[in-house]
DSSP file (Angstrom, degrees, kcal/mol; ACC not computed):
  #  RESIDUE AA STRUCTURE BP1 BP2  ACC     N-H-->O    O-->H-N    N-H-->O    O-->H-N    TCO  KAPPA ALPHA  PHI   PSI    X-CA   Y-CA   Z-CA
    1    1 A M     >        0   0    0      0, 0.0     4,-2.2     0, 0.0     5,-0.2   0.000 360.0 360.0 360.0 -32.5   10.7   -7.5    6.2
    2    2 A K  H  >  +     0   0    0      1,-0.2     4,-2.1     2,-0.2     5,-0.1   0.827 360.0  55.4 -63.5 -29.0   11.0  -10.4    3.7
    3    3 A I  H  > S+     0   0    0      2,-0.2     4,-2.7     1,-0.2    -1,-0.2   0.935 107.7  49.3 -63.5 -45.6    7.3  -11.2    4.4
    4    4 A R  H  > S+     0   0    0      1,-0.2     4,-2.4     2,-0.2    -2,-0.2   0.902 109.2  51.8 -61.5 -41.1    6.4   -7.7    3.5
    5    5 A I  H  X S+     0   0    0     -4,-2.2     4,-2.5     1,-0.2    -1,-0.2   0.911 110.5  47.9 -62.8 -42.3    8.4   -7.9    0.3
    6    6 A A  H  X S+     0   0    0     -4,-2.1     4,-2.6     1,-0.2    -2,-0.2   0.907 111.6  51.7 -65.1 -40.1    6.7  -11.1   -0.7
    7    7 A L  H  X S+     0   0    0     -4,-2.7     4,-2.0     2,-0.2    -2,-0.2   0.899 111.1  46.3 -63.2 -40.8    3.2   -9.6    0.1
    8    8 A I  H  X S+     0   0    0     -4,-2.4     4,-1.1     2,-0.2    -1,-0.2   0.919 114.0  47.7 -68.2 -44.6    3.9   -6.6   -2.0
    9    9 A A  H  X S+     0   0    0     -4,-2.5     4,-0.6     1,-0.2     3,-0.5   0.906 111.6  50.3 -64.2 -39.5    5.2   -8.6   -4.9
   10   10 A A  H >X S+     0   0    0     -4,-2.6     4,-1.8     1,-0.2     3,-0.9   0.856 102.8  62.2 -65.7 -32.8    2.2  -11.0   -4.7
   11   11 A A  H 3< S+     0   0    0     -4,-2.0    85,-0.3     1,-0.3    -1,-0.2   0.841  99.1  55.2 -61.3 -31.9   -0.1   -7.9   -4.7
   12   12 A L  H 3< S+     0   0    0     -4,-1.1    -1,-0.3    -3,-0.5    -2,-0.2   0.717 116.7  35.6 -75.1 -18.9    1.1   -7.0   -8.1
   13   13 A L  H << S+     0   0    0     -3,-0.9    -2,-0.2    -4,-0.6    -1,-0.2   0.596  98.9  93.2-105.8 -14.4    0.2  -10.5   -9.5
   14   14 A A     <  -     0   0    0     -4,-1.8     2,-0.3    -5,-0.1    82,-0.1  -0.459  51.6-165.1 -85.3 150.5   -3.0  -11.3   -7.6
   15   15 A A        +     0   0    0     -2,-0.1     2,-0.3    80,-0.0    60,-0.1  -0.937  26.2 116.9-130.2 157.6   -6.5  -10.6   -8.7
   16   16 A G        -     0   0    0     -2,-0.3    -2,-0.0    59,-0.1     0, 0.0  -0.955  65.1 -56.1 168.1-177.1   -9.8  -10.6   -6.9
   17   17 A A        -     0   0    0     -2,-0.3     2,-0.1    82,-0.1    -2,-0.0  -0.765  51.2-138.1 -90.5 117.5  -12.7   -8.5   -5.9
   18   18 A P        -     0   0    0      0, 0.0    81,-0.2     0, 0.0     2,-0.1  -0.398  16.4-121.2 -73.4 149.8  -11.7   -5.4   -3.9
   19   19 A A        -     0   0    0     79,-1.2     3,-0.1     1,-0.1    79,-0.0  -0.465   6.2-138.9 -83.0 159.5  -13.7   -4.3   -0.9
   20   20 A S  S    S-     0   0    0      1,-0.3    50,-3.1    -2,-0.1     2,-0.3   0.646  85.4  -1.8 -93.0 -15.3  -15.3   -0.9   -0.7
   21   21 A A  E    S+A   69   0A   0     48,-0.3     2,-0.3     2,-0.1    -1,-0.3  -0.965  85.3  93.0-161.6 160.5  -14.3   -0.4    2.9
   22   22 A G  E    S-A   68   0A   0     46,-2.0    46,-2.8    -2,-0.3     2,-0.4  -0.998  71.6 -37.1 152.9-146.5  -12.6   -2.4    5.6
   23   23 A R  E     -A   67   0A   0     -2,-0.3    44,-0.2    44,-0.3     2,-0.2  -0.937  53.5-115.2-117.9 138.6   -9.1   -2.8    7.0
   24   24 A V        -     0   0    0     42,-2.8    41,-2.9    -2,-0.4    74,-0.2  -0.498  41.1-105.9 -69.0 138.4   -5.9   -2.8    5.1
   25   25 A K    >   -     0   0    0     72,-2.4     3,-1.1    39,-0.2    41,-0.1  -0.334  45.2 -89.8 -65.7 147.0   -4.1   -6.2    5.2
   26   26 A D  T 3  S+     0   0    0     38,-0.2    -1,-0.1     1,-0.2     3,-0.1  -0.205 106.9  31.2 -58.5 147.3   -1.0   -6.3    7.4
   27   27 A G  T 3  S+     0   0    0      1,-0.3     2,-0.3    -3,-0.1    -1,-0.2   0.454  89.0 123.2  88.7   4.0    2.4   -5.5    5.8
   28   28 A Y    <   -     0   0    0     -3,-1.1    35,-2.6    69,-0.1    36,-1.0  -0.681  44.2-153.6-104.2 157.4    1.2   -3.0    3.3
   29   29 A V  E     -B   62   0A   0     -2,-0.3     2,-0.4    33,-0.3    33,-0.2  -0.784   3.6-148.9-116.5 160.1    2.2    0.6    2.7
   30   30 A G  E     -B   61   0A   0     31,-2.4    31,-2.4    -2,-0.3     2,-0.3  -0.986  14.0-160.7-127.8 143.2    0.3    3.5    1.2
   31   31 A C  E     -BC  60  92A   0     61,-2.8    61,-3.3    -2,-0.4    29,-0.2  -0.892  27.4-124.6-126.3 156.6    2.0    6.3   -0.7
   32   32 A V  S    S+     0   0    0     27,-2.3     2,-0.3    -2,-0.3    28,-0.1   0.692  96.2  27.0 -73.3 -20.6    1.0    9.9   -1.6
   33   33 A T  S  > S-     0   0    0     26,-0.3     4,-1.9    59,-0.1     5,-0.1  -0.964  75.8-122.1-138.9 158.1    1.6    9.2   -5.3
   34   34 A K  H  > S+     0   0    0     -2,-0.3     4,-2.7     1,-0.2     5,-0.2   0.855 114.2  56.5 -64.6 -33.4    1.6    6.3   -7.7
   35   35 A K  H  > S+     0   0    0      2,-0.2     4,-2.4     1,-0.2    -1,-0.2   0.913 106.7  48.7 -66.0 -40.2    5.2    7.1   -8.6
   36   36 A A  H  > S+     0   0    0      2,-0.2     4,-2.2     1,-0.2    -1,-0.2   0.887 111.3  49.7 -64.0 -39.6    6.3    6.8   -5.0
   37   37 A L  H  X S+     0   0    0     -4,-1.9     4,-2.9     2,-0.2     5,-0.2   0.926 110.8  50.1 -63.7 -44.8    4.4    3.5   -4.5
   38   38 A D  H  X S+     0   0    0     -4,-2.7     4,-2.4     1,-0.2    -2,-0.2   0.907 111.0  49.5 -59.9 -40.8    6.1    2.2   -7.7
   39   39 A E  H  X S+     0   0    0     -4,-2.4     4,-2.2     2,-0.2    -1,-0.2   0.901 111.9  48.4 -64.4 -40.2    9.5    3.2   -6.3
   40   40 A F  H  X S+     0   0    0     -4,-2.2     4,-2.4     2,-0.2    -2,-0.2   0.926 112.4  48.1 -64.7 -45.2    8.7    1.6   -3.0
   41   41 A V  H  X S+     0   0    0     -4,-2.9     4,-2.8     2,-0.2    -2,-0.2   0.902 111.0  50.3 -61.9 -43.7    7.6   -1.7   -4.7
   42   42 A S  H  X S+     0   0    0     -4,-2.4     4,-2.0     2,-0.2    -1,-0.2   0.893 111.1  49.6 -61.5 -41.6   10.7   -1.7   -6.9
   43   43 A A  H  X>S+     0   0    0     -4,-2.2     5,-3.1     2,-0.2     4,-0.5   0.919 111.8  49.2 -63.7 -42.6   12.9   -1.2   -3.8
   44   44 A A  H ><5S+     0   0    0     -4,-2.4     3,-0.9     1,-0.2    -2,-0.2   0.920 110.5  49.0 -62.4 -45.3   11.1   -4.0   -2.0
   45   45 A V  H 3<5S+     0   0    0     -4,-2.8    -1,-0.2     1,-0.3    -2,-0.2   0.875 114.7  45.9 -65.1 -34.4   11.5   -6.4   -4.9
   46   46 A N  H 3<5S-     0   0    0     -4,-2.0    -1,-0.3    -5,-0.2    -2,-0.2   0.459 112.1-119.3 -86.8  -0.8   15.2   -5.6   -5.2
   47   47 A G  T <<5 +     0   0    0     -3,-0.9     2,-1.5    -4,-0.5    -3,-0.2   0.806  56.8 157.0  70.6  28.3   15.7   -5.9   -1.4
   48   48 A D     >< +     0   0    0     -5,-3.1     4,-2.1     1,-0.2     3,-0.2  -0.626  11.0 171.3 -90.1  83.1   16.8   -2.2   -1.1
   49   49 A Q  H  > S+     0   0    0     -2,-1.5     4,-2.5     1,-0.2     5,-0.2   0.856  74.5  57.4 -60.0 -38.2   16.1   -1.6    2.6
   50   50 A R  H  > S+     0   0    0      2,-0.2     4,-1.8     1,-0.2    -1,-0.2   0.918 108.4  45.3 -59.7 -45.3   17.8    1.8    2.5
   51   51 A Q  H  > S+     0   0    0      1,-0.2     4,-1.8     2,-0.2    -2,-0.2   0.919 112.0  52.2 -65.9 -42.9   15.5    3.1   -0.3
   52   52 A M  H  X S+     0   0    0     -4,-2.1     4,-1.8     1,-0.2    -2,-0.2   0.913 111.0  47.6 -61.4 -43.6   12.4    1.7    1.4
   53   53 A Q  H  < S+     0   0    0     -4,-2.5    -1,-0.2     1,-0.2    -2,-0.2   0.827 107.2  56.7 -64.8 -33.4   13.3    3.5    4.7
   54   54 A A  H  < S+     0   0    0     -4,-1.8    -1,-0.2    -5,-0.2    -2,-0.2   0.864 110.9  43.7 -69.0 -31.4   14.0    6.7    2.8
   55   55 A L  H >X>S+     0   0    0     -4,-1.8     5,-2.6    -3,-0.1     4,-2.1   0.811  93.3  92.5 -81.3 -29.4   10.5    6.6    1.4
   56   56 A L  B 3<5S+d   60   0A   0     -4,-1.8     5,-0.2     1,-0.3   -25,-0.0  -0.467  99.8  11.6 -67.5 129.5    8.7    5.6    4.7
   57   57 A G  T 345S+     0   0    0      3,-3.5    -1,-0.3    -2,-0.2     4,-0.1   0.281 128.8  57.8  88.7 -11.8    7.6    8.7    6.6
   58   58 A V  T <45S-     0   0    0     -3,-1.5    -2,-0.2     2,-0.3    -3,-0.1   0.745 131.4  -9.3-111.0 -59.0    8.3   11.0    3.6
   59   59 A S  T  <5S+     0   0    0     -4,-2.1   -27,-2.3    -5,-0.2     2,-0.3   0.595 130.7  42.5-114.1 -18.9    6.2    9.7    0.7
   60   60 A C  E   < -Bd  31  56A   0     -5,-2.6    -3,-3.5   -29,-0.2     2,-0.3  -0.894  58.2-169.4-132.9 157.1    4.9    6.4    2.1
   61   61 A V  E     -B   30   0A   0    -31,-2.4   -31,-2.4    -2,-0.3     2,-0.3  -0.998  33.6-104.1-148.3 143.6    3.6    5.1    5.4
   62   62 A Q  E     +B   29   0A   0     -2,-0.3   -33,-0.3   -33,-0.2   -36,-0.0  -0.533  40.0 170.3 -65.9 126.3    2.8    1.6    6.9
   63   63 A I    >   +     0   0    0    -35,-2.6     3,-2.3    -2,-0.3   -39,-0.4   0.332  19.5 139.9-123.9   6.6   -1.0    1.2    6.7
   64   64 A G  T 3  S+     0   0    0    -36,-1.0   -38,-0.2     1,-0.3   -39,-0.2  -0.282  77.6  12.8 -53.0 130.9   -1.5   -2.4    7.7
   65   65 A G  T 3  S+     0   0    0    -41,-2.9    -1,-0.3     1,-0.3     2,-0.1   0.298  96.6 129.7  88.1  -9.7   -4.5   -2.9    9.9
   66   66 A R    <   -     0   0    0     -3,-2.3   -42,-2.8   -41,-0.1    -1,-0.3  -0.472  63.2-110.0 -78.1 148.3   -5.8    0.7    9.3
   67   67 A E  E     +A   23   0A   0     16,-0.4    16,-2.5   -44,-0.2     2,-0.3  -0.532  44.1 179.6 -71.8 144.2   -9.4    1.3    8.4
   68   68 A F  E     -AE  22  82A   0    -46,-2.8   -46,-2.0    14,-0.2     2,-0.4  -0.964  27.2-146.5-143.8 162.8  -10.0    2.5    4.8
   69   69 A S  E     -AE  21  81A   0     12,-2.1    12,-3.2    -2,-0.3     2,-0.3  -0.991  34.2-112.9-124.0 136.4  -12.6    3.5    2.3
   70   70 A M  E     + E   0  80A   0    -50,-3.1    10,-0.2    -2,-0.4     3,-0.1  -0.520  35.4 170.1 -73.1 129.4  -12.2    2.8   -1.4
   71   71 A V  E    S-     0   0A   0      8,-2.4     2,-0.3    -2,-0.3     9,-0.2   0.797  75.1  -0.3 -99.9 -48.2  -11.7    5.9   -3.6
   72   72 A D  E    S- E   0  79A   0      7,-2.3     7,-2.5     2,-0.0     2,-0.2  -0.871  70.8-141.5-149.0 111.7  -10.8    4.3   -6.9
   73   73 A R        +     0   0    0     -2,-0.3     2,-0.3     5,-0.2     5,-0.2  -0.528  24.5 179.9 -74.0 135.5  -10.4    0.5   -7.5
   74   74 A G        -     0   0    0     -2,-0.2     4,-0.1     1,-0.1    -2,-0.0  -0.917  36.4-125.7-129.9 158.4   -7.6   -0.6   -9.7
   75   75 A F  S    S+     0   0    0     -2,-0.3     3,-0.1     1,-0.1    -1,-0.1   0.910 110.5   8.4 -67.4 -42.4   -6.4   -4.0  -10.8
   76   76 A V  S    S+     0   0    0      1,-0.3    19,-2.6    19,-0.1     2,-0.4   0.773 137.5  29.4-107.0 -42.9   -2.8   -3.4   -9.6
   77   77 A V  E     - F   0  94A   0     17,-0.3    -1,-0.3    18,-0.1     2,-0.3  -0.970  65.2-165.3-125.1 136.7   -3.0   -0.2   -7.6
   78   78 A S  E     - F   0  93A   0     15,-2.8    15,-2.2    -2,-0.4     2,-0.5  -0.864  16.9-135.6-116.6 153.8   -6.0    1.2   -5.7
   79   79 A E  E     +EF  72  92A   0     -7,-2.5    -8,-2.4    -2,-0.3    -7,-2.3  -0.959  35.2 173.8-107.8 122.6   -6.5    4.7   -4.3
   80   80 A I  E     -EF  70  91A   0     11,-2.9    11,-2.9    -2,-0.5     2,-0.7  -0.921  35.9-126.4-132.4 153.2   -7.9    4.6   -0.8
   81   81 A R  E     -EF  69  90A   0    -12,-3.2   -12,-2.1    -2,-0.3     2,-0.4  -0.897  31.9-160.2 -98.1 121.5   -8.8    7.0    2.1
   82   82 A V  E     -EF  68  89A   0      7,-2.9     7,-1.9    -2,-0.7     2,-0.5  -0.848   7.6-137.2-105.4 135.2   -7.0    5.7    5.1
   83   83 A Y  E     - F   0  88A   0    -16,-2.5     2,-0.5    -2,-0.4   -16,-0.4  -0.814  18.8-177.9-103.2 132.6   -8.1    6.8    8.6
   84   84 A F  E >   - F   0  87A   0      3,-3.0     3,-1.8    -2,-0.5     2,-0.4  -0.817  67.7 -64.3-122.9  86.4   -5.8    7.8   11.4
   85   85 A G  T 3  S-     0   0    0     -2,-0.5    -1,-0.0     1,-0.3     0, 0.0  -0.584 119.0 -14.8  66.1-124.4   -8.0    8.5   14.4
   86   86 A S  T 3  S+     0   0    0     -2,-0.4    -1,-0.3    -3,-0.1     2,-0.2   0.434 129.5  78.4 -92.0   2.2  -10.1   11.5   13.5
   87   87 A D  E <   - F   0  84A   0     -3,-1.8    -3,-3.0     2,-0.0     2,-0.3  -0.652  58.3-172.0-103.6 162.7   -7.8   12.3   10.5
   88   88 A S  E     - F   0  83A   0     -5,-0.3     2,-0.3    -2,-0.2    -5,-0.2  -0.980   7.2-168.3-149.1 160.8   -7.7   10.8    7.0
   89   89 A V  E     - F   0  82A   0     -7,-1.9    -7,-2.9    -2,-0.3     2,-0.5  -0.988  25.8-120.9-151.4 146.6   -5.5   10.9    3.9
   90   90 A V  E     + F   0  81A   0     -2,-0.3     2,-0.3    -9,-0.2    -9,-0.2  -0.792  42.5 170.4 -91.7 125.2   -5.9    9.6    0.4
   91   91 A L  E     - F   0  80A   0    -11,-2.9   -11,-2.9    -2,-0.5     2,-0.4  -0.907  33.8-121.7-134.7 158.8   -3.1    7.1   -0.5
   92   92 A F  E     +CF  31  79A   0    -61,-3.3   -61,-2.8    -2,-0.3   -13,-0.2  -0.836  38.5 166.1 -99.2 139.9   -2.1    4.7   -3.3
   93   93 A T  E     - F   0  78A   0    -15,-2.2   -15,-2.8    -2,-0.4   -63,-0.1  -0.975  47.7 -78.7-148.2 157.0   -1.6    1.1   -2.2
   94   94 A P  E >>  - F   0  77A   0      0, 0.0     3,-1.5     0, 0.0     4,-0.5  -0.403  45.6-124.8 -55.0 134.0   -1.2   -2.3   -4.0
   95   95 A A  G >4 S+     0   0    0    -19,-2.6     3,-1.5     1,-0.3   -18,-0.1   0.827 107.0  63.4 -54.7 -36.1   -4.8   -3.4   -4.8
   96   96 A E  G >4 S+     0   0    0    -20,-0.4     3,-1.3   -85,-0.3    -1,-0.3   0.831  94.2  61.1 -61.0 -32.3   -4.3   -6.7   -2.9
   97   97 A G  G <4 S+     0   0    0     -3,-1.5   -72,-2.4     1,-0.3    -1,-0.3   0.702 104.9  48.9 -68.0 -19.8   -3.8   -4.8    0.4
   98   98 A A  G <<        0   0    0     -3,-1.5   -79,-1.2    -4,-0.5    -1,-0.3  -0.080 360.0 360.0-112.8  32.6   -7.3   -3.3    0.1
   99   99 A R    <         0   0    0     -3,-1.3    -1,-0.2   -81,-0.2    -2,-0.1   0.379 360.0 360.0-113.9 360.0   -9.3   -6.5   -0.7
């Protein structure tokens, strides 16, 4: 889990050219709102495993390795459509995860 925390923290500081489609990098989450993503990242930075688990499955989901299409590129946060078999959902994720 510490690797995921480091990846999320690095995503907030990293810059680069995002892809328009592809696979989400391993260790990333997507959340239904920017606020939920911010809360998850804050919990990860603070090492609050209980808060992270509370958000997973309710407002956020692990999306590492999933196929995605870019909806709105952002410098820190991107909005992406993530595919789960024949279904999809639009989620917010750290921009680095979708590059």
